[in-house]
N, C-alpha and C positions, 0 to 999 in steps of 0.2 A: 839569720839576724833575727833577734827576738824584738818583739814590738811591745813598747811601753804603752798600754792603752790609757794611761792616766795623763798623758801629755799629747801635744799636737805638734809633732816634729816633721814639718814639711821638708826641712833640709836633708832628712835621712831617706828620702823617698828613693828606694832602689828600683832601678828599671824604669824610671819616669821620664827619660829623655826620648823624645820623639818629634817628628815633624808636625806642626800644627795642620789641622785639615785646611787645604786650600793654599797653604803657604808654599812658596817656591823652595826648592832644595836649599838647605842650609839655614833656613829660618826656623828657630825654635830648637835646632840640634845643639846638644851640649849644655843646655839649660835644664834645670829641674822644673818639671811640669807636674802639678798635683793631677792624679788620675780621676778623670771623669767617670761617673757611674750613672748610667741611664736606667731608670727603673719604672715599673708599673705595678700596682696592686689591683687585685680584684676583691671587692668586699661584698658581704651579704646584705647589709643595711648600713646606712650612714647616720642614723639618729636612733636613740639618743647617744649612741657610741658607735664608732666605726667598727664593723665586724671584718677583720681581715680574713680572707679565704686563702689567697695565694699572693706571692710576690715573685717577680722576676727581675733580674738585674743583669745588665750587660756592661762590663768595663771597657774602657777604651782600648785596653790591651788585649781584648778578644775573649777574656774569661767570662763565664756566665754563672749565674746562680738562680736556682728555681726551687720553690718550696711551697707545699700546700700545708696549711696548719690543720691540726686534728681537733681543735677545741670549739669549733663552730658547728651549728645545727643546720643540716641541709634543708630541714623542713621549715626553718624560720627565715630563710632568705627571701628577698624580694622576688616577685614572680619573673621579673625580667632576668635577674641573675639565674634562676632556676632553668630558664630556657636557653640563655645565651653563654653562660659560663660553666655551670656544672657539667654539662655533656663533654666538655673539653678537658676536665680534670683527669689526672691519672687515677688508678685504682686507690681505693681508700687505704690499702695496706702500705702504700708508699707515703702517706701523709705523716707529718712529723709534729712533735710536741713544740709548743711555744718556746720552751727553754732551749731545745736543740736548734731551732731556727734562729733564735737570738744569738747564740754562740757561733753558729756557722756563719751567719751573715756578718757578724762583726769581724770574724777572721777573714772573710772574703773581702770586705770594704777596705781593710787595711788601716793605715796610720793616720791619713789625712785626706779622706775622700771629698770629692765634690759631687754633690747629687743633683741630677737634673731629671725631670719628669714632664709630661704633657698634661696641662691642668693639674698641677702637682699638689694642690692644697689638701685633698682628702688622702692622697697617697702619702704625703708627709705625716699627717695625723696617724694614719694606720701604721706607718713605720715606727713612729715614736712610741705608739701604744704597745708595741711588742715589749717594751720595758716597763710599762705601767705608767706611773706619774712622771712628770717632767724631771724632777730632781733625780729619778733613777736612770735617765738617759745617760749612756757612757759619753765622757768628755770628748772623746775623738769623733763623735758623730756631730755633724753640722746641725745647727738649730734652724736651719733653713734649706729648703729644696729650690733651686733655681728652675724657672719654668720656661720650657721650650715654646710654649704657646705665647707667652709674653715677649719672648725674643722675636717670634714671627711677627707679632703685632708691631713691635719697634722697627722692624725691618720693611714694613710697608706691605706685609701679608704677601710675600712672593709665593709663586707656585711651589707646591711640595710633592715629593713622590707619594703615591697612593700605597696604602697597605692592602695588598691583593689577597692575603690569607692570614689566618691565625687571629682575627679579631677577637678580643676579649680573652685571649690566653695571655697571661701576665708576661711570660718570657717573650713571646712573639711581639706583643705590644711594646716591650722594653726595647727589643731590637729595632722597631720602627721608630721609636723615640730617638734613638741614636742616628738612624738614617736621616730623619728630619733635621736633627741638630747639625749633622755634618753638611747637609745641603745649605743651611743658613749659615754656617761658619764660613763656608767658601764665599758666599754673598758678602757677609760682614767684612771678610779679609779684602775683598775687592773694593769695599767702601773705606778702607783704612781703619776698620774697628777690630778690636781683639775680643773674642768671647771665650 
C-alpha cells in the first residue's frame, strides 16, 4: 500500500487492530486503532535551539527506530550530556544526516501516528526541528506529543516500573516510556478511562 503523506487517513491504517493494553479479550478487536509511537530524544543543549543528538522510537506493534544525527558538535554539548549520553552512542561512522533521518523516521511513523513521550515538550520541539520551521513539518505528523508524565499525574501518581538500565540512551528510554504507558493504561482501564 502506498502512503499519501499529504493527507491524514486513519481509516486506512493497515494492521492497526489489536487488543488495548489491560482490556479483556475482545475489547478493541476488529476496530481501527491509530498506532502509538513512544519516543525519546537526547539533545546536546536546549537553548537557544534544541540540538538533537539522537532519537529512539518504539511503536506499539514492536517496531523500533533509532538514529544519531551527524550535524551536531560533540564538543559543544552540555557537560552532563558529555558524561551521560555520549559514551552510549554508537560509533560516529553509523551516524546519519538530518535528511536521511527525516525520511526514514517519516516512513517509520506511517500515515497517522500518535506520539507519546515522558516530559515530552523538548522532545517534540527537537522532533519538529528535524524539518526546520513549523510550516515545513509534514502534514501527517501531529502538532502535539502526548505526555506520559502528565498521564501519570492525572492518574494519581501510581507506582511505575523502574528503568534498570540504558538510562539516557534514546531507544532504551523510549522502550521505558512504552512500559510506563502500558502500566498506566491498565490502571486507566480499571478506572473506566480510555487512553
